[in-house]
N, C-alpha and C positions, 0 to 999 in steps of 0.2 A: 815586377808587378804583373800579375795575371789579369787580363781584361776579360770582360764578359764575352760570351760567344756572339757571333753576328745575329743569331736568332733571338737571343735574350735582348740585345740592344734594339733590334727591330721591334720587338714586342713593347719594350719600354717607350721608345719614341713614338710608336703608333698610339699607345695609350695617352701619352702626353700631348699629342697633336690636337686633341679636342678640348675646347675651353670648359665644357661641362665636366669632363673627367679631371681636369686640373683643379676645378673648383671643389670637386668631391675630395680630392687629395688634400687640398688646403683645409677643408673642414675636418677631415680625419686627423690632420696634424695636431688639432687641438683636443683630440680624444675620440674614443670609439663612438659609433652611431649606428642606429638601425637603418634599414632601407627607407622606411617611412620618414625618419628624421632627416636623412640625406635628400629625400625628394621634396621636402617642404619649401626650400627657397626657389625651386625651379617650377616653371610652368609646363611640366611634363608629367606623364603618368608614372606610377610606381613601376610598371613593366619596362618603361623606357629607361628609368634609372637602373633597374636590374640589368639591362643590356650593357649599360656603361660599366657597371660593376663587374660584369663577366669579362669585359676587355681588360679592366684593371687587375682582376684576379689572374687571367692568363699571363699577364706581364709580371705577376708576382708582387704587384704593388699593394694589393689589398688581400686580406684574408678574413674569413668569417668564423666567428667562434660561437659558443653556446653559453648562455647565461640564463639558466632556468628556461623560460619560454621565449626569451629574446635571442636573436641571432645577430649580435653586433658585428659590424665591420670594423676592421682596424687597419691602419697604415703599416706597411712593411717597406721601410726606406732603403733596403739593401739594393734593389735594382736602380734606384736613383743614385746611390753611391757609385755603382758600376758605370752608369752613364756619365757621371761627373768625372770619373777617372779617364774614360775614353775621351771626353771633351778636353780634359786637362792636357793631354798629349798634344792636341792641336793648338791650344792656347800657348803652350811653351814654344812651339814652332813659330807661331806668329810673333811672339815677344822677341825671339832671337832675330827674326827677319827685321822687325822694326828697329831693334838695337843696331843691326848692321847698317840700316838706312840712316839712322841718326848719326852714326860714326862717319859715314860717307859724306853726309851733308856738312858736318863740322869740318871735315878735312877739306871739302870744297870751299867753304867759307874762309878757312885759313889760307888756302892757296890763292884765292881771289884777292884777299886782303894784302898779300905780300906782292902781288903782281899788278898793282894798280898802275895804269899807264898815265903818264903825265901828258896832258895835251898842251900844245903851245898856246900861249895867250895872244889874242889879237890886238 
């Protein structure tokens, strides 16, 4: 499994770090949209949205096409897939660690149960 380069991952995580950019990606997940359509739900200017889009484009998460006079933005999920693969390696490590901890706790319970000390009654 070939993972994304550190630069690609950095760009993806930088893009995902901002809630406005995550909201833009969520909107584009339901279909293409123009910059003006993307700007509608936010209380910010179209140039501010364009700056967010440039960050998303640099990360490869968004591309712009041409549809007559419109320039719709569209989601490109490939960088998200690469980030997920990278995160998955750590999830697998944590799951293995937790499984070892569970096994140890079960072993300790079994050992403690078999070594109960009988106290003398008064």
